[in-house]
C-alpha positions in Angstrom: -44.7 24.3 39.2 -46.1 22.2 36.4 -44.9 23.0 32.9 -47.2 23.8 30.0 -46.3 23.3 26.4 -48.0 23.4 23.0 -46.5 19.9 22.4 -48.6 17.4 24.3 -45.7 15.0 24.4 -43.4 17.5 26.1 -46.2 18.5 28.4 -46.8 14.9 29.5 -43.1 14.4 29.9 -42.6 17.6 32.0 -45.7 16.8 34.1 -45.0 13.1 34.8 -46.8 12.2 38.0 -44.3 9.5 39.2 -41.2 7.6 38.1 -43.2 5.0 36.2 -45.0 7.6 34.3 -41.7 9.4 33.6 -40.2 6.1 32.2 -43.3 5.6 30.0 -42.9 9.2 28.6 -39.1 8.7 28.0 -39.3 5.3 26.2 -40.7 6.5 22.9 -38.1 9.3 22.8 -35.2 6.7 23.0 -34.1 7.9 26.4 -33.2 5.6 29.2 -33.1 6.8 32.8 -29.8 5.9 34.4 -31.5 4.8 37.5 -33.5 2.2 35.5 -30.5 0.5 33.8 -31.0 -3.3 33.6 -27.3 -3.9 34.3 -24.3 -1.7 35.3 -22.4 0.1 32.6 -19.3 0.2 34.8 -17.7 -2.5 36.9 -14.8 -2.9 39.2 -12.6 -5.1 37.0 -12.6 -6.1 33.3 -15.0 -8.8 32.3 -15.7 -10.5 29.0 -18.0 -13.1 27.5 -15.1 -14.4 25.3 -13.8 -17.8 26.5 -10.4 -19.5 26.7 -10.5 -22.0 23.8 -8.0 -24.1 21.8 -8.3 -25.1 18.2 -6.4 -28.2 16.9 -4.2 -28.0 13.8 -4.8 -31.7 13.1 -8.6 -31.0 12.8 -8.0 -27.8 10.8 -5.7 -29.6 8.3 -8.3 -32.4 7.8 -11.0 -29.8 7.2 -8.9 -27.7 4.8 -7.8 -30.9 2.8 -11.5 -31.8 2.5 -12.3 -28.2 1.4 -9.5 -28.5 -1.2 -11.5 -31.3 -2.9 -14.8 -29.4 -2.6 -14.2 -25.7 -3.4 -11.4 -23.9 -5.3 -9.7 -20.7 -4.3 -11.6 -18.6 -6.8 -15.0 -19.7 -5.5 -13.9 -19.1 -1.9 -11.8 -15.9 -2.3 -9.8 -17.4 0.5 -10.0 -21.1 1.5 -9.8 -20.6 5.3 -11.3 -21.8 8.5 -12.0 -19.1 11.0 -11.5 -19.8 14.7 -14.8 -18.6 16.2 -15.1 -18.1 19.9 -18.1 -20.1 21.1 -20.1 -17.4 22.8 -23.7 -16.5 22.2 -24.3 -14.4 19.1 -20.7 -14.6 17.8 -20.2 -15.9 14.3 -16.7 -14.6 13.4 -14.4 -13.2 16.1 -11.8 -15.2 17.9 -11.5 -12.5 20.5 -13.1 -9.1 21.0 -10.6 -7.3 18.7 -8.9 -10.1 16.8 -9.6 -13.0 14.5 -7.5 -15.9 13.4 -8.0 -18.5 10.7 -6.1 -21.5 9.2 -5.6 -21.1 5.4 -4.6 -23.5 2.6 -3.5 -23.0 -1.0 -3.2 -26.0 -3.3 -0.4 -26.4 -5.9 -1.2 -24.3 -9.0 -3.7 -22.1 -7.2 -3.7 -18.3 -6.7 -5.7 -16.3 -4.1 -6.5 -13.1 -5.9 -5.2 -9.8 -4.7 -7.3 -7.5 -2.5 -6.7 -4.9 0.1 -8.7 -3.7 3.2 -8.6 -1.4 6.2 -7.8 -4.2 8.7 -4.1 -5.1 9.3 -3.2 -8.8 8.6 -0.3 -11.1 9.2 0.4 -14.8 8.9 2.4 -17.5 10.5 3.6 -20.1 8.0 3.1 -23.7 9.1 3.9 -26.0 6.1 4.8 -25.0 2.6 6.9 -26.4 -0.2 9.1 -24.3 -2.4 7.5 -21.7 -4.6 4.6 -20.9 -2.3 4.5 -17.1 -1.9 2.6 -13.9 -1.1 2.7 -10.7 -3.1 2.4 -7.5 -1.0 2.2 -4.3 -3.0 3.8 -5.9 -6.0 6.7 -7.5 -4.1 6.8 -11.3 -4.1 7.9 -12.9 -0.9 8.5 -16.6 -0.9 7.2 -18.3 2.2 9.2 -20.6 4.4 8.0 -22.6 7.5 8.0 -20.5 10.6 7.9 -17.1 8.8 5.9 -14.3 10.2 4.7 -12.2 7.2 3.0 -8.8 7.5 0.3 -7.2 5.4 -0.4 -3.7 6.7 -3.8 -2.2 6.3 -4.7 -1.1 2.7 -1.7 -3.0 1.3 -2.5 -4.9 -1.8 -1.9 -8.6 -1.2 -2.5 -12.0 -2.8 -1.0 -15.5 -2.7 0.2 -18.1 -5.1 1.5 -21.7 -5.0 3.7 -22.8 -7.8 5.1 -25.7 -5.7 4.3 -29.4 -5.5 2.4 -29.5 -2.2 -0.3 -27.5 -0.5 0.7 -24.5 1.6 -0.7 -24.0 5.0 -0.5 -21.0 7.3 -2.4 -19.1 10.1 -3.9 -15.7 9.4 -4.3 -13.1 12.2 -6.3 -9.9 11.6 -7.7 -7.0 13.6 -11.0 -7.1 11.7 -13.2 -7.2 14.8 -11.6 -4.0 16.1 -12.2 -2.3 12.7 -15.8 -3.6 12.7 -16.3 -2.0 16.2 -14.8 1.3 15.0 -16.5 1.0 11.6 -13.8 2.5 9.2 -14.0 -0.6 6.9 -12.9 -0.4 3.3 -12.2 -3.3 0.8 -10.9 -3.1 -2.7 -10.6 -6.1 -5.1 -8.0 -6.7 -7.8 -8.8 -8.8 -10.9 -6.5 -11.8 -10.4 -3.1 -11.6 -8.8 -1.2 -8.3 -8.8 1.8 -8.4 -11.2 5.2 -8.9 -9.5 7.6 -6.0 -9.7 10.2 -7.5 -7.3 11.0 -10.8 -5.6 12.8 -10.6 -2.2 12.8 -11.8 1.4 14.8 -8.7 2.5 11.7 -6.9 3.6 10.4 -5.3 6.8 7.3 -7.4 6.3 9.3 -10.7 6.8 10.5 -12.2 10.0 12.2 -15.5 9.2 12.5 -18.3 11.8 16.3 -18.1 11.6 16.3 -14.4 12.4 13.8 -14.8 15.3 15.8 -17.7 16.8 19.0 -15.6 16.5 17.2 -12.8 18.5 15.9 -15.2 21.1 19.4 -16.6 21.6 20.6 -13.1 22.5 17.5 -12.2 24.6 17.3 -11.8 28.3 14.4 -12.6 30.5 11.9 -9.8 31.0 10.5 -8.6 34.4 8.2 -11.7 34.5 10.9 -14.2 33.6 9.7 -14.6 30.0 12.2 -15.4 27.3 10.6 -13.7 24.4 11.2 -11.0 21.8 8.8 -8.4 20.4 8.9 -8.3 16.6 9.6 -4.8 15.3 6.4 -4.2 13.3 5.5 -0.5 13.3 3.4 -1.0 10.1 0.9 -3.0 12.2 0.0 -0.4 14.8 -2.9 -2.3 16.5 -1.1 -5.5 17.4 2.0 -6.6 19.3 3.8 -9.7 18.0 5.9 -11.9 20.3 7.9 -15.0 19.9 8.6 -16.9 23.2 10.7 -19.9 24.1 9.5 -22.2 26.9 11.7 -24.8 28.6 10.1 -28.2 29.2 9.0 -28.8 32.7 9.2 -25.1 33.7 6.0 -23.2 34.2 5.8 -19.5 33.5 4.7 -16.8 36.0 0.9 -16.6 36.2 0.2 -13.2 34.8 -3.1 -11.3 34.3 -3.4 -8.6 31.7 -6.1 -6.5 30.1 -4.8 -7.3 26.6 -6.4 -10.0 24.4 -3.9 -12.7 23.3 -3.9 -15.3 20.6 -1.2 -18.0 20.9 0.0 -20.2 18.1 2.3 -23.2 18.8 5.3 -23.1 16.5 6.9 -26.2 18.1 6.7 -28.3 21.3 3.8 -29.4 23.5 2.3 -28.6 26.9 -0.8 -27.0 28.4 -1.7 -23.5 29.6 -3.9 -22.4 32.4 -6.1 -19.6 31.1 -8.3 -18.3 33.9 -9.9 -21.4 35.3 -9.5 -23.3 32.0 -6.7 -25.7 31.3 -5.9 -26.1 27.6 -3.5 -28.6 26.1 -1.6 -27.9 22.9 1.0 -29.1 20.4 2.6 -27.9 17.2 0.2 -25.9 15.0 -2.5 -25.5 17.6 -4.0 -22.1 18.4 -5.4 -21.1 21.8 -6.6 -17.8 23.2 -6.5 -15.8 26.5 -9.3 -13.2 26.6 -8.5 -10.0 28.5 -8.0 -10.2 32.3 -7.7 -14.0 32.3 -4.6 -15.0 34.1 -2.2 -16.9 31.9 0.4 -19.6 32.8 2.2 -21.8 30.3 3.3 -25.3 31.4 5.3 -26.9 28.6 5.9 -30.7 28.8 8.9 -30.2 26.4 10.8 -27.3 25.0 8.4 -25.1 23.0 8.1 -22.0 20.9 5.0 -19.9 21.1 3.9 -17.0 18.8 1.6 -14.5 20.3 -0.6 -11.8 18.7 -1.9 -9.3 21.1 -3.9 -6.1 21.0 -1.5 -4.6 23.6 -0.7 -1.4 21.6 -4.4 -0.4 21.6 -4.6 -0.7 25.4 -1.2 1.1 25.8 -2.1 4.0 23.5 -5.5 4.5 25.1 -4.1 4.3 28.6 -6.1 1.2 29.5 -3.4 -1.4 30.0 -2.9 -3.0 33.4 -1.3 -6.2 34.4 -0.5 -8.0 37.6 1.1 -11.3 38.8 -1.2 -13.8 40.3 -0.1 -16.0 43.2 
C-alpha cells in the first residue's frame, strides 16, 4: 500500500519506486542506507592508516638549535618539534591517540605557565643544572633520564637558569582528547610563582630510581625485562622502562595498543609490522596498534615506552598475541 502524506518529501520517500529512487530521497535528509556503504564499518582485525616511523634526535637537536636563533620562547609559547605521522591529512598526531615532540629551552628562558585537559609528561634528554619545571607551584629540577608528569589541568611551566640549553621529549594524549572533544586550555601570565622546590614528588621518576626497580624486576610473561611506572595521575597512558640485552631479540608481540618508544640509551633496530627501524640514543619510533613489535638491540639498551594501553583495558578492547 502506497503512503500518502501532506509533506511531498515524505510522500516521495515512502513511495520510492526502486532502491536508486530511495537513495536519492534519503540523501538530502542526511541518511545513508547501510546496504550502500562505500566501505565496511566493521572489519575482522584492527587496521590503521598510521605508519611505523622513526625520528632522529640528531636531526631534532639541529632543528631546535636553529629555532633557538630564530624564535624565542615567548613568541612560540613552546619551542618544540612535533613528530607528525606521515599519513594523508594528518598535521599533528604521532599516533591515533598520542603525540610526541622534542622541546628545547635556552639559558635564561622561561616557558610560561598554562594548563589543559590533556595529560602530559616528559623524558629529559640533556639539561644542565638549574633547568626545571613548575607543576602547580612546585619547582622540580630536571635531571637527565627523568620522567616528569603533568596531569591534566595541572598548571605547568618551565625555566632554565643554567648555562646550557635544556632538551627533553614531550608526550601528550592530545589526539585522544581531540577525538572525544573535552578540550580546555587556560593561560597564566608568565611563570607561576614557586611555593616549594623538591624532587620528592609522585610526578618525578628519576633514572636512579627506575634503574633500581629494573635491577629487582623479573621477566614478564613475554620475557620482557621492564617496569611499569606507577602513575595513576595520568589515567590514559601506561609508562614502561625496559632494558634490552645486546644481541638478544625480544619476542615478536602484536597488541591493539598504540606505542611510542624513546631510546634512553643504546642502539639497535626494531621490526614494527613489515617495517625495520634503526635507532640510537634520543631517537623516537612508533608502533601503531596491531603492528607486531620486535626489538633487536645491537648493544645493551634502555627503552622508554608511552602507550594508550589503559584506554584499551578500561574499555575492554585490549588484545595481544605472540607472533611466530
